[in-house]
C-alpha positions in Angstrom: 0.0 0.0 0.0 1.3 3.5 -0.9 0.5 6.4 1.1 1.1 10.2 0.7 0.7 10.7 4.4 3.1 8.1 5.7 6.5 7.5 4.0 7.9 4.5 5.8 10.9 4.2 3.4 11.8 7.8 4.0 11.6 7.3 7.9 13.9 4.2 7.6 16.4 6.0 5.4 16.2 9.0 7.8 17.0 7.0 10.8 19.8 5.1 9.1 21.3 8.4 8.0 21.0 9.8 11.5 22.9 6.7 12.9 25.5 7.1 10.3 26.0 10.8 11.1 26.1 10.0 14.8 28.9 7.4 14.3 30.7 9.8 11.8 30.6 12.6 14.4 32.0 10.2 17.1 34.7 9.1 14.8 35.6 12.6 13.9 35.7 13.6 17.6 38.0 10.6 18.3 40.3 11.8 15.5 40.3 15.5 16.6 40.9 14.6 20.4 42.9 11.5 20.0 40.7 9.8 22.6 38.2 7.0 22.3 37.0 7.8 25.9 36.9 11.5 26.3 34.1 11.8 28.9 32.2 9.7 31.4 29.4 9.2 28.9 31.6 7.4 26.5 32.6 4.6 29.0 32.0 5.5 32.7 34.1 2.6 34.1 37.1 3.3 31.9 36.8 6.9 32.3 36.8 6.7 36.2 39.8 4.4 36.0 41.8 6.8 33.9 41.0 9.7 35.9 42.3 7.9 39.1 45.5 7.0 37.2 45.9 10.6 35.9 45.6 11.9 39.4 48.4 9.4 40.5 50.5 10.7 37.6 50.1 14.3 38.8 51.1 13.1 42.3 54.2 11.3 41.1 55.3 14.4 39.2 55.1 16.3 42.5 57.0 13.4 44.2 59.8 13.7 41.4 60.1 17.4 42.4 60.4 16.5 46.1 62.9 13.8 45.4 65.0 16.3 43.3 64.9 19.0 46.1 65.8 16.3 48.7 68.7 14.9 46.6 70.1 18.3 46.2 69.9 19.0 49.9 71.6 15.6 50.8 74.3 16.2 48.1 75.3 19.5 49.7 75.5 17.8 53.1 77.5 14.8 51.8 80.0 17.1 50.0 80.4 19.2 53.1 81.0 16.1 55.3 83.6 14.8 52.8 85.3 18.3 53.1 85.2 18.2 56.9 86.8 14.7 56.8 89.6 16.0 54.6 90.2 18.9 56.9 90.2 16.7 59.9 92.8 14.5 58.3 94.8 17.5 57.8 94.5 18.4 61.5 95.6 14.8 62.2 98.7 15.4 60.2 99.5 18.5 62.3 98.9 16.6 65.6 101.2 13.7 64.6 103.9 16.3 63.7 103.4 17.8 67.2 104.3 14.4 68.8 108.0 15.4 68.2 109.8 17.4 70.7 111.9 19.6 68.4 109.1 21.2 66.5 107.4 24.6 66.9 104.2 23.6 68.5 102.9 27.1 68.8 102.9 27.4 64.8 101.3 23.9 64.5 98.6 25.0 67.0 97.9 28.0 64.9 97.5 25.9 61.8 95.1 23.6 63.7 93.1 26.6 64.8 92.8 27.9 61.3 91.7 24.5 60.0 89.1 24.3 62.8 87.8 27.6 61.8 87.5 26.4 58.2 85.6 23.3 59.4 83.1 25.6 61.3 82.7 27.6 58.1 82.0 24.6 55.9 79.5 23.2 58.5 77.7 26.6 58.7 77.4 27.0 54.9 76.3 23.4 54.2 72.6 24.4 53.5 70.2 24.1 50.6 67.3 26.4 50.5 67.8 27.2 54.2 67.9 23.5 55.3 71.3 22.4 57.0 71.6 18.7 57.7 74.9 19.1 59.7 73.3 21.0 62.5 70.8 19.7 65.0 69.4 16.1 65.4 65.9 16.2 63.8 65.5 13.9 60.9 64.3 15.1 57.5 61.6 13.2 55.7 61.5 13.3 51.8 58.2 12.2 50.2 59.1 9.3 48.0 56.0 7.5 46.9 52.1 7.5 47.1 51.0 3.9 47.7 47.5 3.1 46.6 45.8 0.0 48.2 43.4 -2.4 46.8 40.5 -0.5 48.6 41.6 2.8 47.0 43.2 4.3 50.1 46.4 6.2 49.6 49.3 6.4 52.0 52.4 8.4 51.7 56.0 6.9 52.0 59.0 8.7 52.9 62.8 8.3 52.8 64.2 9.4 56.2 67.5 11.3 56.2 69.1 11.4 59.6 70.8 14.6 60.3 74.5 14.3 61.2 75.4 17.0 63.6 79.0 18.0 62.9 79.1 21.1 65.1 81.4 21.5 68.1 78.7 22.5 70.5 79.1 21.2 74.0 75.4 20.5 74.6 73.2 21.2 77.6 73.3 18.7 80.5 69.7 17.7 81.6 67.9 17.3 84.8 65.6 14.4 83.9 65.7 10.8 85.0 68.8 9.7 86.8 71.1 7.5 84.6 73.7 7.0 87.4 73.3 3.3 87.3 74.5 3.2 83.7 77.9 4.7 84.7 79.5 3.0 87.7 83.0 3.7 88.9 84.8 0.5 89.2 85.7 -1.0 92.6 83.7 1.8 94.2 86.8 4.1 93.9 86.3 7.6 95.3 89.6 9.0 94.2 92.0 8.9 91.3 95.5 8.8 92.8 99.1 8.7 91.6 100.0 5.8 93.7 100.9 2.7 91.8 99.5 -0.9 92.3 101.8 -3.5 93.6 102.7 -7.3 93.7 104.6 -8.6 96.8 106.7 -11.8 96.5 107.8 -13.3 99.8 110.7 -15.6 100.3 110.5 -18.4 102.8 112.5 -18.8 106.0 113.9 -16.5 108.5 117.7 -16.3 108.1 117.5 -19.6 106.0 120.3 -20.9 104.0 119.8 -20.0 100.3 123.2 -21.1 99.1 121.5 -24.0 97.3 118.5 -22.1 96.1 117.3 -20.9 92.7 114.2 -18.9 91.6 113.1 -17.2 88.4 110.9 -14.0 88.5 109.4 -12.8 85.2 108.4 -9.2 85.1 106.7 -7.8 81.9 108.0 -10.7 80.0 111.6 -10.5 81.2 113.1 -13.4 83.0 115.3 -12.7 86.0 117.3 -15.6 87.5 118.6 -15.9 91.0 121.1 -18.6 92.2 122.1 -18.5 95.9 125.7 -18.6 97.1 127.2 -19.1 100.5 125.7 -16.8 103.1 122.6 -15.8 101.1 119.2 -16.0 102.7 115.7 -14.6 102.0 116.9 -11.0 102.3 119.6 -11.4 99.7 117.1 -13.1 97.3 114.7 -10.2 97.6 117.5 -7.6 97.4 118.8 -9.3 94.2 115.5 -9.3 92.4 114.8 -5.6 93.5 118.1 -4.5 92.0 117.7 -6.6 88.9 114.2 -5.2 88.2 115.3 -1.7 88.7 118.2 -2.2 86.4 115.9 -3.2 83.5 114.5 0.4 83.4 111.0 -0.8 82.5 108.6 2.1 82.0 106.6 2.6 85.1 107.9 -0.5 87.0 110.1 -0.2 90.1 110.9 -2.7 92.8 112.1 -2.5 96.5 113.1 -5.1 99.1 112.3 -5.1 102.8 113.6 -8.2 104.6 112.4 -11.3 102.7 109.6 -9.5 100.8 110.1 -8.1 97.3 107.5 -5.3 96.4 107.1 -4.7 92.6 105.2 -1.5 91.9 103.7 -0.5 88.6 102.5 3.1 87.8 101.7 2.4 84.2 98.7 4.3 83.4 96.6 2.1 81.1 98.6 -1.1 80.8 98.9 -4.1 83.2 102.4 -5.6 84.1 102.6 -9.3 84.3 104.6 -10.9 87.2 105.4 -14.6 87.6 107.5 -16.7 90.0 109.0 -20.1 88.7 112.0 -22.3 88.7 111.9 -22.6 92.4 114.4 -24.8 94.2 115.7 -25.2 97.8 114.4 -22.6 100.3 113.2 -20.5 97.3 110.3 -22.9 97.0 108.3 -20.6 99.3 108.5 -17.8 96.9 105.0 -16.8 96.0 103.0 -13.7 95.2 101.3 -13.0 98.6 99.8 -9.7 97.7 98.6 -8.4 94.3 97.4 -4.9 93.9 97.3 -4.5 97.7 94.6 -7.2 98.1 94.8 -9.9 100.7 97.2 -12.9 101.3 97.4 -14.7 98.1 99.1 -17.8 97.0 100.0 -17.3 93.4 102.8 -18.0 91.2 101.6 -15.5 88.5 99.4 -12.5 88.1 99.1 -9.0 86.5 99.6 -5.8 88.4 96.5 -3.7 87.4 97.0 -0.4 85.6 97.0 2.7 87.9 94.0 4.4 86.3 90.6 4.3 87.8 87.7 3.7 85.4 84.0 4.3 84.9 82.2 1.2 83.4 79.1 1.9 81.1 76.2 -0.4 81.0 76.2 -3.1 78.3 72.4 -3.5 78.3 71.0 0.1 78.8 69.9 2.0 75.6 71.2 5.5 74.9 68.6 8.0 74.0 69.1 11.5 72.6 69.7 14.0 75.4 71.0 11.4 77.8 73.9 13.1 79.6 76.8 11.6 81.5 79.1 13.4 83.9 82.4 12.6 85.5 83.7 14.7 88.4 87.5 14.9 89.0 88.5 17.0 91.9 86.5 20.2 91.8 85.5 20.1 88.2 82.8 18.2 86.4 82.8 17.3 82.8 79.9 16.0 80.7 78.8 14.6 77.4 75.2 14.6 76.1 74.4 11.8 73.5 72.7 12.5 70.3 70.2 10.4 68.3 71.4 6.8 67.5 74.5 7.0 69.7 75.8 4.3 71.9 77.8 3.8 75.1 80.9 3.8 72.9 80.0 7.4 71.9 79.4 8.4 75.5 82.9 6.9 76.7 84.7 8.7 73.9 82.6 11.9 74.4 83.5 12.1 78.1 87.1 11.4 77.2 87.0 14.5 74.9 85.3 16.5 77.6 88.0 15.7 80.3 90.8 16.1 77.9 89.4 19.6 76.8 89.7 20.8 80.3 93.6 20.3 80.2 93.9 19.2 83.8 97.4 18.9 84.9 98.5 15.3 85.4 95.2 13.8 84.2 95.1 11.6 81.1 92.2 9.5 79.8 91.5 6.5 77.5 88.2 5.1 76.3 88.5 1.2 76.1 86.2 -1.7 75.3 86.5 -5.2 77.0 87.0 -7.7 74.3 85.2 -10.4 76.1 82.0 -8.6 77.3 81.9 -5.7 74.9 81.7 -3.2 77.8 82.9 0.3 77.2 84.9 2.1 80.0 86.5 5.5 80.6 89.9 5.2 82.3 91.3 8.3 84.1 94.8 8.3 85.3 96.6 10.8 87.6 100.4 10.9 87.3 100.7 13.2 90.4 102.2 16.2 88.6 99.1 18.3 89.7 97.7 16.6 92.7 98.5 13.3 94.1 94.9 12.5 94.7 91.6 13.9 93.3 88.0 12.9 94.2 86.4 10.8 91.5 82.7 10.1 90.8 80.2 9.7 87.9 76.5 10.2 87.3 73.9 10.8 84.5 70.6 12.4 83.8 68.3 12.3 80.9 66.6 15.4 79.2 69.5 17.3 77.9 70.5 18.9 74.5 72.9 16.7 72.5 76.6 17.6 72.1 77.8 18.1 68.5 79.5 15.3 66.5 82.8 17.4 66.6 82.6 18.2 70.3 86.2 18.7 71.6 87.7 19.8 68.4 87.8 23.5 69.7 89.9 22.4 72.7 92.7 20.5 70.9 95.9 21.9 72.1 99.3 20.4 71.0 101.4 23.0 72.8 102.0 20.5 75.6 103.0 16.9 75.6 99.8 15.8 77.4 97.7 17.9 75.0 99.4 16.4 72.0 99.0 12.9 73.3 95.3 13.4 74.1 94.6 15.1 70.7 95.9 12.0 68.8 93.3 9.8 70.3 90.5 12.4 70.0 91.1 13.3 66.3 90.5 9.7 65.4 87.1 9.8 67.1 86.3 13.1 65.2 87.5 11.7 61.8 85.4 8.5 62.4 82.4 10.7 63.1 82.8 12.7 60.0 83.4 9.7 57.8 80.2 8.0 59.3 78.2 11.2 58.4 79.5 11.3 54.9 78.8 7.7 54.4 75.2 7.9 55.7 74.6 10.8 53.4 76.1 9.0 50.5 73.9 6.0 51.2 70.7 7.9 51.4 71.6 10.0 48.3 72.0 6.8 46.3 68.6 5.6 47.5 67.0 8.8 46.5 68.5 8.6 43.0 67.2 5.0 42.7 63.8 6.1 43.9 63.8 9.1 41.5 64.6 6.8 38.5 61.9 4.4 39.6 59.3 7.2 39.8 60.1 8.3 36.4 59.7 4.9 35.0 56.5 4.3 37.0 55.1 7.6 35.7 55.8 6.5 32.1 54.2 3.2 32.7 51.1 4.8 34.1 50.9 7.2 31.2 51.1 4.1 28.9 48.4 2.4 30.8 46.0 5.4 30.6 46.7 5.7 26.8 45.8 2.0 26.4 42.4 2.7 28.1 41.4 6.0 26.6 43.5 6.8 23.5 41.9 6.2 20.0 43.3 3.7 17.5 44.1 6.2 14.7 44.4 3.6 12.1 41.1 2.1 13.0 39.5 5.5 13.2 40.8 6.5 9.8 39.4 3.5 8.1 36.1 3.8 9.9 35.9 7.6 8.9 36.3 6.7 5.2 33.7 3.8 5.5 31.2 6.1 7.3 31.7 8.9 4.7 30.8 6.4 2.0 27.7 5.2 4.1 26.7 8.9 4.6 26.6 9.5 0.9 24.7 6.3 0.3 22.3 7.3 3.1 21.7 10.7 1.5 20.9 9.0 -1.8 18.7 6.5 -0.3 16.7 9.1 1.6 16.4 11.1 -1.7 15.0 8.1 -3.4 12.6 7.5 -0.5 11.5 11.1 -0.6 10.6 10.6 -4.4 8.2 7.8 -3.6 5.1 10.1 -3.0 5.8 11.8 -6.5 5.3 8.4 -8.2 1.7 8.2 -6.9 0.7 11.1 -9.2 1.3 8.8 -12.1 -1.6 6.8 -11.0 -4.0 9.8 -11.5 -3.1 10.7 -15.1 
C-alpha cells in the first residue's frame, strides 16, 4: 500500500542516515581529540579508572620534584661532610707532627686553629634552601611515593634522612631521670690517685740458707734468675731481684726489698704488668705472690699488676637516647657529654674522654676502652701526680639534655704541651670517624634517593602508557572507519532522496 501521508521508506532512510551521522561525528571527535573515551558518557568505568590514574601521575610528578629537592639537599650535606673529613685528616697530620719534641708547637697549633675555623665555616654553609643537615638532630623526611591500596586508600611513603650534627657544641646537661646506674665507678673508687699498684713476692724462711736455692721471677716478659751462694738468705734473694728489676729500666715499673719481701710497683697508666715466679728450688720454693694490687694474702705464682688508672664502666644493656647526659667529676671540676640520636655507650665513653681532655687538667690523662670479652665500654682516668697526688672521682647521669655536637672537643685541641698532643691524637681519630660516618650515611641515602627518582620516572611513564591504552583512540582504525562512514553517509543521503521521491510516483496513478 502506498500512502502520501506516511512514507515508511523515508523514515527508515532518515533513521539510518542519523545513525551514520552520529557514528561519523563520534569518529571525527576521536580523530580530533585522539581519545576514544573523552568523557564519562563514552565509557563510565574506563573513564573513572583513567582519571584515578591521571591523578596518580600528577602526584608522582610532585614526588619527582620532592625527590629532586631532597637529593640536592643531601648532596650538599654529603659534600660538606667529605670536606670536613679532609680537613680533619689535615689536622691529624699536624697533631702527628706535634708528637716530636723539636718542632714549633705554637705554629702547629695556629695551623690547627685555622683548619678548625674552616671546618666551622663549611658546616655553617652546608645548607640548601635554608636547610642544613649538619646542624641539629631532627630527621628530614623526603616524600618518596604514594601507595594506593586495593581499597583505593592512599598512603604516603618517605625516605628518612638522619641529620649528622658536625658542630662543636658542648650540649646542655639535663635534669631528667637519673642515669647514674648506667655509669659506675669500678671497685667503688672515690679518688684517682698517683700511687701505683703492687705485687709482693715473699721468700720463705727467717735467716734460712739460700746457698743452694734458685728462683726465676718474670716481670713484663723479662726473666730474672737468682742462684744462691754461700751466706745468702731470703733477704739477699729479695734484694737481688729488686736491683735486677730496677736495672731493667722498665717504663713505670720499680721494685724494693724489705727483709724477705720483694715489692714490685707499677705506675703504668693504662697497661697491666705481668709478674710470675717459677723455677723454685731449695728454700726459694716458698717464693709466691702473697699480695697483688694490695689485696689480701694470696698464694699465686703468676698474676697481673693492674693499671694505675681508675675507670667508669658503662652499661652493656642500657639503651642510649638522645639527650642522655653523663658526667664525670674529677677534683672540683665536672665534665659531661650529652648523647645524640642513634648514639651508643661507645660514643658516651669517647665523648666524656674528649670533655675531660678539653679541660687540660694537669697530670690527668684518659682512655676510652672496650672489653674484648664482654663488649663493655669504659672510661679510664689516670693521675700521674704532677698536679695533685689524689683527686676525688665520681660519675653520674641524667636524661633530658640537648645533645653535644659530633665534633665536640675539636675546639679544645691543644698540642702546645706533651699531654695535650697525646690526648689530641686519640680524640682526632674519634672526630674523623664521626665525619666519615656522616659522609657515608649521606652518600647511602643520596644513592637511595637517586634510585627512587629513577623508579618514579619509569613508573610515571608506565602509568601514562596504561592510561593511553584505556582512553586513546586507535588512529588507524578511526581513519578506516571515517572513510567507510563517509561512504555510508553518501549512500544514506541518496537512499533518503529516493525514498522522498516515492510520493511523487503516486501522481502517475491519476493521469
